[in-house]
PyMOL Python script that loads the backbone (N, CA, C, O; Angstrom):
from pymol import cmd

cmd.read_pdbstr("""\
ATOM      1  N   UNK A   1     141.612 118.406  32.448  1.00  0.00           N
ATOM      2  CA  UNK A   1     141.503 119.221  33.646  1.00  0.00           C
ATOM      3  C   UNK A   1     141.134 120.644  33.223  1.00  0.00           C
ATOM      4  O   UNK A   1     141.753 121.209  32.321  1.00  0.00           O
ATOM      5  N   UNK A   2     140.133 121.214  33.873  1.00  0.00           N
ATOM      6  CA  UNK A   2     139.709 122.555  33.490  1.00  0.00           C
ATOM      7  C   UNK A   2     140.536 123.632  34.198  1.00  0.00           C
ATOM      8  O   UNK A   2     141.275 123.344  35.139  1.00  0.00           O
ATOM      9  N   UNK A   3     140.399 124.862  33.735  1.00  0.00           N
ATOM     10  CA  UNK A   3     141.162 125.972  34.291  1.00  0.00           C
ATOM     11  C   UNK A   3     140.921 126.184  35.766  1.00  0.00           C
ATOM     12  O   UNK A   3     141.858 126.459  36.516  1.00  0.00           O
ATOM     13  N   UNK A   4     139.670 126.061  36.197  1.00  0.00           N
ATOM     14  CA  UNK A   4     139.358 126.257  37.608  1.00  0.00           C
ATOM     15  C   UNK A   4     140.107 125.284  38.500  1.00  0.00           C
ATOM     16  O   UNK A   4     140.569 125.655  39.579  1.00  0.00           O
ATOM     17  N   UNK A   5     140.227 124.046  38.056  1.00  0.00           N
ATOM     18  CA  UNK A   5     140.934 123.031  38.839  1.00  0.00           C
ATOM     19  C   UNK A   5     142.416 123.365  38.934  1.00  0.00           C
ATOM     20  O   UNK A   5     143.008 123.274  40.009  1.00  0.00           O
ATOM     21  N   UNK A   6     143.007 123.745  37.826  1.00  0.00           N
ATOM     22  CA  UNK A   6     144.425 124.103  37.814  1.00  0.00           C
ATOM     23  C   UNK A   6     144.666 125.313  38.704  1.00  0.00           C
ATOM     24  O   UNK A   6     145.623 125.333  39.478  1.00  0.00           O
ATOM     25  N   UNK A   7     143.810 126.315  38.601  1.00  0.00           N
ATOM     26  CA  UNK A   7     143.955 127.511  39.432  1.00  0.00           C
ATOM     27  C   UNK A   7     143.822 127.168  40.911  1.00  0.00           C
ATOM     28  O   UNK A   7     144.558 127.706  41.737  1.00  0.00           O
ATOM     29  N   UNK A   8     142.899 126.285  41.251  1.00  0.00           N
ATOM     30  CA  UNK A   8     142.742 125.879  42.661  1.00  0.00           C
ATOM     31  C   UNK A   8     143.970 125.105  43.145  1.00  0.00           C
ATOM     32  O   UNK A   8     144.367 125.251  44.301  1.00  0.00           O
ATOM     33  N   UNK A   9     144.567 124.298  42.298  1.00  0.00           N
ATOM     34  CA  UNK A   9     145.798 123.597  42.681  1.00  0.00           C
ATOM     35  C   UNK A   9     146.909 124.597  42.959  1.00  0.00           C
ATOM     36  O   UNK A   9     147.652 124.449  43.929  1.00  0.00           O
ATOM     37  N   UNK A  10     147.025 125.610  42.114  1.00  0.00           N
ATOM     38  CA  UNK A  10     148.030 126.647  42.339  1.00  0.00           C
ATOM     39  C   UNK A  10     147.736 127.410  43.625  1.00  0.00           C
ATOM     40  O   UNK A  10     148.652 127.766  44.367  1.00  0.00           O
ATOM     41  N   UNK A  11     146.461 127.659  43.885  1.00  0.00           N
ATOM     42  CA  UNK A  11     146.047 128.309  45.137  1.00  0.00           C
ATOM     43  C   UNK A  11     146.532 127.488  46.336  1.00  0.00           C
ATOM     44  O   UNK A  11     147.116 128.036  47.271  1.00  0.00           O
ATOM     45  N   UNK A  12     146.291 126.187  46.303  1.00  0.00           N
ATOM     46  CA  UNK A  12     146.694 125.321  47.411  1.00  0.00           C
ATOM     47  C   UNK A  12     148.218 125.296  47.564  1.00  0.00           C
ATOM     48  O   UNK A  12     148.725 125.294  48.685  1.00  0.00           O
ATOM     49  N   UNK A  13     148.939 125.279  46.463  1.00  0.00           N
ATOM     50  CA  UNK A  13     150.402 125.289  46.519  1.00  0.00           C
ATOM     51  C   UNK A  13     150.911 126.573  47.165  1.00  0.00           C
ATOM     52  O   UNK A  13     151.840 126.540  47.972  1.00  0.00           O
ATOM     53  N   UNK A  14     150.310 127.692  46.812  1.00  0.00           N
ATOM     54  CA  UNK A  14     150.717 128.965  47.401  1.00  0.00           C
ATOM     55  C   UNK A  14     150.407 129.008  48.894  1.00  0.00           C
ATOM     56  O   UNK A  14     151.199 129.535  49.676  1.00  0.00           O
ATOM     57  N   UNK A  15     149.272 128.464  49.292  1.00  0.00           N
ATOM     58  CA  UNK A  15     148.927 128.405  50.715  1.00  0.00           C
ATOM     59  C   UNK A  15     149.951 127.545  51.471  1.00  0.00           C
ATOM     60  O   UNK A  15     150.356 127.885  52.582  1.00  0.00           O
ATOM     61  N   UNK A  16     150.360 126.436  50.861  1.00  0.00           N
ATOM     62  CA  UNK A  16     151.353 125.568  51.496  1.00  0.00           C
ATOM     63  C   UNK A  16     152.694 126.289  51.624  1.00  0.00           C
ATOM     64  O   UNK A  16     153.363 126.183  52.652  1.00  0.00           O
ATOM     65  N   UNK A  17     153.083 127.017  50.585  1.00  0.00           N
ATOM     66  CA  UNK A  17     154.331 127.779  50.645  1.00  0.00           C
ATOM     67  C   UNK A  17     154.248 128.867  51.712  1.00  0.00           C
ATOM     68  O   UNK A  17     155.227 129.122  52.413  1.00  0.00           O
ATOM     69  N   UNK A  18     153.105 129.499  51.837  1.00  0.00           N
ATOM     70  CA  UNK A  18     152.925 130.525  52.866  1.00  0.00           C
ATOM     71  C   UNK A  18     153.112 129.926  54.256  1.00  0.00           C
ATOM     72  O   UNK A  18     153.711 130.551  55.131  1.00  0.00           O
ATOM     73  N   UNK A  19     152.604 128.726  54.455  1.00  0.00           N
ATOM     74  CA  UNK A  19     152.732 128.060  55.756  1.00  0.00           C
ATOM     75  C   UNK A  19     154.187 127.748  56.087  1.00  0.00           C
ATOM     76  O   UNK A  19     154.554 127.676  57.260  1.00  0.00           O
ATOM     77  N   UNK A  20     155.022 127.563  55.054  1.00  0.00           N
ATOM     78  CA  UNK A  20     156.433 127.235  55.260  1.00  0.00           C
ATOM     79  C   UNK A  20     157.331 128.471  55.280  1.00  0.00           C
ATOM     80  O   UNK A  20     158.519 128.365  55.584  1.00  0.00           O
ATOM     81  N   UNK A  21     156.785 129.624  54.964  1.00  0.00           N
ATOM     82  CA  UNK A  21     157.598 130.842  54.825  1.00  0.00           C
ATOM     83  C   UNK A  21     158.295 131.197  56.137  1.00  0.00           C
ATOM     84  O   UNK A  21     157.738 131.040  57.224  1.00  0.00           O
ATOM     85  N   UNK A  22     159.518 131.674  56.002  1.00  0.00           N
ATOM     86  CA  UNK A  22     160.328 132.029  57.170  1.00  0.00           C
ATOM     87  C   UNK A  22     160.123 133.459  57.640  1.00  0.00           C
ATOM     88  O   UNK A  22     160.437 133.781  58.786  1.00  0.00           O
ATOM     89  N   UNK A  23     159.613 134.301  56.798  1.00  0.00           N
ATOM     90  CA  UNK A  23     159.437 135.700  57.189  1.00  0.00           C
ATOM     91  C   UNK A  23     158.000 136.144  56.947  1.00  0.00           C
ATOM     92  O   UNK A  23     157.314 135.613  56.074  1.00  0.00           O
ATOM     93  N   UNK A  24     157.555 137.116  57.724  1.00  0.00           N
ATOM     94  CA  UNK A  24     156.196 137.626  57.524  1.00  0.00           C
ATOM     95  C   UNK A  24     155.978 138.181  56.120  1.00  0.00           C
ATOM     96  O   UNK A  24     154.893 138.027  55.559  1.00  0.00           O
ATOM     97  N   UNK A  25     156.990 138.824  55.547  1.00  0.00           N
ATOM     98  CA  UNK A  25     156.815 139.397  54.208  1.00  0.00           C
ATOM     99  C   UNK A  25     156.693 138.302  53.152  1.00  0.00           C
ATOM    100  O   UNK A  25     155.907 138.433  52.214  1.00  0.00           O
ATOM    101  N   UNK A  26     157.466 137.223  53.296  1.00  0.00           N
ATOM    102  CA  UNK A  26     157.343 136.102  52.358  1.00  0.00           C
ATOM    103  C   UNK A  26     155.977 135.445  52.485  1.00  0.00           C
ATOM    104  O   UNK A  26     155.340 135.125  51.482  1.00  0.00           O
ATOM    105  N   UNK A  27     155.532 135.247  53.714  1.00  0.00           N
ATOM    106  CA  UNK A  27     154.223 134.648  53.934  1.00  0.00           C
ATOM    107  C   UNK A  27     153.140 135.519  53.302  1.00  0.00           C
ATOM    108  O   UNK A  27     152.247 135.010  52.626  1.00  0.00           O
ATOM    109  N   UNK A  28     153.220 136.820  53.519  1.00  0.00           N
ATOM    110  CA  UNK A  28     152.234 137.732  52.962  1.00  0.00           C
ATOM    111  C   UNK A  28     152.226 137.673  51.437  1.00  0.00           C
ATOM    112  O   UNK A  28     151.161 137.698  50.821  1.00  0.00           O
ATOM    113  N   UNK A  29     153.396 137.596  50.831  1.00  0.00           N
ATOM    114  CA  UNK A  29     153.472 137.538  49.371  1.00  0.00           C
ATOM    115  C   UNK A  29     152.846 136.253  48.849  1.00  0.00           C
ATOM    116  O   UNK A  29     152.092 136.286  47.876  1.00  0.00           O
ATOM    117  N   UNK A  30     153.148 135.117  49.483  1.00  0.00           N
ATOM    118  CA  UNK A  30     152.545 133.851  49.064  1.00  0.00           C
ATOM    119  C   UNK A  30     151.030 133.896  49.205  1.00  0.00           C
ATOM    120  O   UNK A  30     150.313 133.361  48.360  1.00  0.00           O
ATOM    121  N   UNK A  31     150.534 134.533  50.268  1.00  0.00           N
ATOM    122  CA  UNK A  31     149.088 134.632  50.454  1.00  0.00           C
ATOM    123  C   UNK A  31     148.453 135.539  49.397  1.00  0.00           C
ATOM    124  O   UNK A  31     147.323 135.299  48.970  1.00  0.00           O
ATOM    125  N   UNK A  32     149.171 136.573  48.978  1.00  0.00           N
ATOM    126  CA  UNK A  32     148.665 137.409  47.873  1.00  0.00           C
ATOM    127  C   UNK A  32     148.583 136.599  46.586  1.00  0.00           C
ATOM    128  O   UNK A  32     147.607 136.697  45.842  1.00  0.00           O
ATOM    129  N   UNK A  33     149.613 135.801  46.330  1.00  0.00           N
ATOM    130  CA  UNK A  33     149.575 134.916  45.154  1.00  0.00           C
ATOM    131  C   UNK A  33     148.383 133.971  45.249  1.00  0.00           C
ATOM    132  O   UNK A  33     147.657 133.771  44.275  1.00  0.00           O
ATOM    133  N   UNK A  34     148.190 133.393  46.428  1.00  0.00           N
ATOM    134  CA  UNK A  34     147.081 132.459  46.629  1.00  0.00           C
ATOM    135  C   UNK A  34     145.745 133.140  46.362  1.00  0.00           C
ATOM    136  O   UNK A  34     144.878 132.574  45.696  1.00  0.00           O
ATOM    137  N   UNK A  35     145.579 134.344  46.877  1.00  0.00           N
ATOM    138  CA  UNK A  35     144.330 135.076  46.652  1.00  0.00           C
ATOM    139  C   UNK A  35     144.064 135.297  45.164  1.00  0.00           C
ATOM    140  O   UNK A  35     142.928 135.200  44.701  1.00  0.00           O
ATOM    141  N   UNK A  36     145.120 135.592  44.435  1.00  0.00           N
ATOM    142  CA  UNK A  36     144.953 135.817  42.997  1.00  0.00           C
ATOM    143  C   UNK A  36     144.567 134.525  42.276  1.00  0.00           C
ATOM    144  O   UNK A  36     143.707 134.539  41.396  1.00  0.00           O
ATOM    145  N   UNK A  37     145.202 133.406  42.649  1.00  0.00           N
ATOM    146  CA  UNK A  37     144.837 132.118  42.044  1.00  0.00           C
ATOM    147  C   UNK A  37     143.398 131.762  42.365  1.00  0.00           C
ATOM    148  O   UNK A  37     142.685 131.237  41.510  1.00  0.00           O
ATOM    149  N   UNK A  38     142.959 132.044  43.591  1.00  0.00           N
ATOM    150  CA  UNK A  38     141.576 131.750  43.949  1.00  0.00           C
ATOM    151  C   UNK A  38     140.620 132.623  43.142  1.00  0.00           C
ATOM    152  O   UNK A  38     139.580 132.149  42.683  1.00  0.00           O
ATOM    153  N   UNK A  39     140.970 133.896  42.968  1.00  0.00           N
ATOM    154  CA  UNK A  39     140.139 134.793  42.159  1.00  0.00           C
ATOM    155  C   UNK A  39     140.006 134.248  40.735  1.00  0.00           C
ATOM    156  O   UNK A  39     138.916 134.243  40.165  1.00  0.00           O
ATOM    157  N   UNK A  40     141.114 133.794  40.173  1.00  0.00           N
ATOM    158  CA  UNK A  40     141.083 133.226  38.825  1.00  0.00           C
ATOM    159  C   UNK A  40     140.255 131.944  38.782  1.00  0.00           C
ATOM    160  O   UNK A  40     139.513 131.719  37.826  1.00  0.00           O
ATOM    161  N   UNK A  41     140.377 131.107  39.806  1.00  0.00           N
ATOM    162  CA  UNK A  41     139.599 129.867  39.860  1.00  0.00           C
ATOM    163  C   UNK A  41     138.113 130.166  39.893  1.00  0.00           C
ATOM    164  O   UNK A  41     137.333 129.554  39.163  1.00  0.00           O
ATOM    165  N   UNK A  42     137.721 131.103  40.738  1.00  0.00           N
ATOM    166  CA  UNK A  42     136.301 131.442  40.843  1.00  0.00           C
ATOM    167  C   UNK A  42     135.777 132.015  39.526  1.00  0.00           C
ATOM    168  O   UNK A  42     134.655 131.716  39.118  1.00  0.00           O
ATOM    169  N   UNK A  43     136.591 132.838  38.866  1.00  0.00           N
ATOM    170  CA  UNK A  43     136.169 133.406  37.585  1.00  0.00           C
ATOM    171  C   UNK A  43     136.017 132.310  36.532  1.00  0.00           C
ATOM    172  O   UNK A  43     135.049 132.311  35.771  1.00  0.00           O
ATOM    173  N   UNK A  44     136.967 131.377  36.484  1.00  0.00           N
ATOM    174  CA  UNK A  44     136.895 130.280  35.514  1.00  0.00           C
ATOM    175  C   UNK A  44     135.690 129.391  35.797  1.00  0.00           C
ATOM    176  O   UNK A  44     135.004 128.950  34.875  1.00  0.00           O
ATOM    177  N   UNK A  45     135.437 129.131  37.076  1.00  0.00           N
ATOM    178  CA  UNK A  45     134.301 128.293  37.445  1.00  0.00           C
ATOM    179  C   UNK A  45     132.972 128.991  37.151  1.00  0.00           C
ATOM    180  O   UNK A  45     132.007 128.355  36.727  1.00  0.00           O
ATOM    181  N   UNK A  46     132.934 130.305  37.379  1.00  0.00           N
ATOM    182  CA  UNK A  46     131.716 131.046  37.071  1.00  0.00           C
ATOM    183  C   UNK A  46     131.446 131.026  35.573  1.00  0.00           C
ATOM    184  O   UNK A  46     130.301 130.886  35.141  1.00  0.00           O
ATOM    185  N   UNK A  47     132.507 131.166  34.786  1.00  0.00           N
ATOM    186  CA  UNK A  47     132.346 131.101  33.333  1.00  0.00           C
ATOM    187  C   UNK A  47     131.856 129.719  32.919  1.00  0.00           C
ATOM    188  O   UNK A  47     130.962 129.587  32.082  1.00  0.00           O
ATOM    189  N   UNK A  48     132.448 128.701  33.511  1.00  0.00           N
ATOM    190  CA  UNK A  48     132.028 127.334  33.205  1.00  0.00           C
ATOM    191  C   UNK A  48     130.576 127.114  33.605  1.00  0.00           C
ATOM    192  O   UNK A  48     129.809 126.494  32.868  1.00  0.00           O
ATOM    193  N   UNK A  49     130.203 127.621  34.767  1.00  0.00           N
ATOM    194  CA  UNK A  49     128.817 127.490  35.228  1.00  0.00           C
ATOM    195  C   UNK A  49     127.871 128.202  34.274  1.00  0.00           C
ATOM    196  O   UNK A  49     126.804 127.691  33.934  1.00  0.00           O
ATOM    197  N   UNK A  50     128.279 129.383  33.852  1.00  0.00           N
ATOM    198  CA  UNK A  50     127.449 130.150  32.909  1.00  0.00           C
ATOM    199  C   UNK A  50     127.284 129.382  31.611  1.00  0.00           C
ATOM    200  O   UNK A  50     126.199 129.347  31.031  1.00  0.00           O
ATOM    201  N   UNK A  51     128.377 128.762  31.155  1.00  0.00           N
ATOM    202  CA  UNK A  51     128.351 128.013  29.897  1.00  0.00           C
ATOM    203  C   UNK A  51     127.538 126.728  29.993  1.00  0.00           C
ATOM    204  O   UNK A  51     126.923 126.305  29.014  1.00  0.00           O
ATOM    205  N   UNK A  52     127.534 126.090  31.203  1.00  0.00           N
ATOM    206  CA  UNK A  52     126.877 124.793  31.351  1.00  0.00           C
ATOM    207  C   UNK A  52     125.617 124.839  32.190  1.00  0.00           C
ATOM    208  O   UNK A  52     124.800 123.921  32.119  1.00  0.00           O
ATOM    209  N   UNK A  53     125.438 125.894  32.991  1.00  0.00           N
ATOM    210  CA  UNK A  53     124.274 125.990  33.855  1.00  0.00           C
ATOM    211  C   UNK A  53     124.435 125.253  35.173  1.00  0.00           C
ATOM    212  O   UNK A  53     123.455 125.084  35.900  1.00  0.00           O
ATOM    213  N   UNK A  54     125.666 124.802  35.508  1.00  0.00           N
ATOM    214  CA  UNK A  54     125.917 124.108  36.771  1.00  0.00           C
ATOM    215  C   UNK A  54     126.341 125.094  37.854  1.00  0.00           C
ATOM    216  O   UNK A  54     127.043 126.059  37.553  1.00  0.00           O
ATOM    217  N   UNK A  55     125.935 124.880  39.113  1.00  0.00           N
ATOM    218  CA  UNK A  55     126.320 125.783  40.198  1.00  0.00           C
ATOM    219  C   UNK A  55     127.807 125.658  40.536  1.00  0.00           C
ATOM    220  O   UNK A  55     128.429 124.627  40.282  1.00  0.00           O
ATOM    221  N   UNK A  56     128.363 126.725  41.115  1.00  0.00           N
ATOM    222  CA  UNK A  56     129.772 126.767  41.508  1.00  0.00           C
ATOM    223  C   UNK A  56     129.847 126.967  43.011  1.00  0.00           C
ATOM    224  O   UNK A  56     129.156 127.824  43.561  1.00  0.00           O
ATOM    225  N   UNK A  57     130.694 126.168  43.690  1.00  0.00           N
ATOM    226  CA  UNK A  57     130.920 126.316  45.133  1.00  0.00           C
ATOM    227  C   UNK A  57     132.193 127.116  45.347  1.00  0.00           C
ATOM    228  O   UNK A  57     133.158 126.949  44.602  1.00  0.00           O
ATOM    229  N   UNK A  58     132.212 127.988  46.360  1.00  0.00           N
ATOM    230  CA  UNK A  58     133.383 128.810  46.648  1.00  0.00           C
ATOM    231  C   UNK A  58     134.544 127.988  47.188  1.00  0.00           C
ATOM    232  O   UNK A  58     135.699 128.327  46.931  1.00  0.00           O
ATOM    233  N   UNK A  59     134.278 126.943  47.912  1.00  0.00           N
ATOM    234  CA  UNK A  59     135.367 126.103  48.472  1.00  0.00           C
ATOM    235  C   UNK A  59     135.095 124.665  48.207  1.00  0.00           C
ATOM    236  O   UNK A  59     135.885 123.805  48.594  1.00  0.00           O
TER     237      UNK A  59
END
""", "prot")
cmd.dss("prot")
cmd.show_as("cartoon", "prot")
cmd.util.cbc("prot")
cmd.orient("prot")
């Protein structure tokens, strides 16, 4: 499993936790975590694309 896949899984987990959050501040924090995981996923995928020449999709 490559880094982009792992980062996207973490992104999805954070989004799920945000959906279950009881307070607006907890939800906001989970969404910030999710945004960071997505940023890391996109960076890893871009690096992989650069290394292999394959296109990367945002979602």
